[in-house]
C-alpha positions as CSV (number, residue, x, y, z in Angstrom):
1,X,-6.4,-6.2,5.3
2,X,-4.4,-7.5,2.5
3,X,-0.8,-8.2,3.7
4,X,0.7,-6.6,0.6
5,X,-0.8,-3.2,1.4
6,X,1.8,-1.3,3.5
7,X,1.4,1.7,5.7
8,X,2.3,4.8,3.7
9,X,1.8,7.6,6.2
10,X,4.5,9.4,8.2
11,X,7.6,8.1,6.4
12,X,10.7,10.1,5.5
13,X,10.9,10.4,2.6
14,X,7.2,10.4,1.9
15,X,5.5,7.7,-0.1
16,X,6.2,7.8,-3.8
17,X,3.5,7.7,-6.5
18,X,4.6,4.2,-7.3
19,X,4.0,3.1,-3.7
20,X,0.6,4.7,-3.7
21,X,-0.3,3.1,-7.0
22,X,0.8,-0.3,-5.8
23,X,-1.4,0.0,-2.7
24,X,-4.3,1.1,-4.8
25,X,-3.8,-1.9,-7.2
26,X,-3.7,-4.3,-4.3
27,X,-6.9,-2.8,-2.9
28,X,-8.7,-3.1,-6.2
29,X,-7.5,-6.7,-6.7
30,X,-8.7,-7.6,-3.2
31,X,-12.1,-6.0,-3.6
32,X,-12.7,-7.3,-7.1
33,X,-11.4,-10.7,-6.4
34,X,-9.3,-10.6,-9.6
35,X,-5.6,-10.1,-10.0
36,X,-6.0,-9.8,-13.8
37,X,-9.4,-8.5,-15.0
38,X,-10.9,-9.7,-18.3
39,X,-10.6,-7.3,-21.3
40,X,-14.2,-6.2,-20.8
41,X,-13.5,-5.2,-17.2
42,X,-10.0,-3.8,-17.8
43,X,-11.1,-0.2,-18.2
44,X,-13.2,-0.2,-15.0
45,X,-10.4,-1.9,-13.1
46,X,-7.8,0.7,-14.3
47,X,-10.1,3.6,-13.6
48,X,-10.7,2.3,-10.0
49,X,-6.9,2.0,-9.4
50,X,-6.3,5.5,-10.7
51,X,-9.2,7.0,-8.6
52,X,-8.1,5.2,-5.4
53,X,-4.5,6.2,-5.9
54,X,-5.6,9.8,-6.4
55,X,-7.7,9.8,-3.2
56,X,-5.0,8.0,-1.3
57,X,-2.5,10.7,-2.3
58,X,-4.9,13.4,-1.0
59,X,-5.4,11.5,2.2
60,X,-1.6,11.2,2.8
61,X,-1.2,14.9,2.1
62,X,-3.9,15.9,4.5
63,X,-3.1,13.7,7.5
64,X,-1.4,15.4,10.4
65,X,0.7,13.8,13.1
66,X,2.9,14.9,15.9
67,X,4.9,11.6,15.8
68,X,8.4,11.8,14.2
69,X,8.6,10.3,10.7
70,X,9.5,6.6,10.5
71,X,12.6,5.4,8.8
72,X,11.9,3.0,6.0
73,X,15.0,0.9,6.6
74,X,14.3,0.5,10.3
75,X,10.6,-0.4,9.6
76,X,11.8,-2.9,7.0
77,X,14.2,-4.5,9.5
78,X,11.4,-4.8,12.0
79,X,9.2,-6.5,9.4
80,X,12.0,-9.0,8.5
81,X,12.5,-9.8,12.2
82,X,8.7,-10.4,12.6
83,X,8.7,-12.6,9.5
84,X,11.7,-14.6,10.7
85,X,10.1,-15.1,14.1
86,X,6.7,-16.2,12.5
87,X,8.3,-18.6,10.0
88,X,10.8,-20.1,12.3
89,X,8.0,-21.4,14.6
90,X,6.6,-23.5,11.8
């Protein structure tokens, strides 16, 4: 999976539309192999991002869990600690 796509489910507050769009954009970039499509492909690229964001939003709304919501700040701190550990070994 692309490292820039983050887990969006079960956070308090819920994922924003901007976060969902960013994840969809990263997914389309990864699948298409293009960060910036040509003009002839721009419409298809944008349509794919919009459709994936739409479906992702529905998925997030429909998922059910019994786990307590995660705190964004706590999860970000854990990610920073993992990154520091990973990069300090090099």
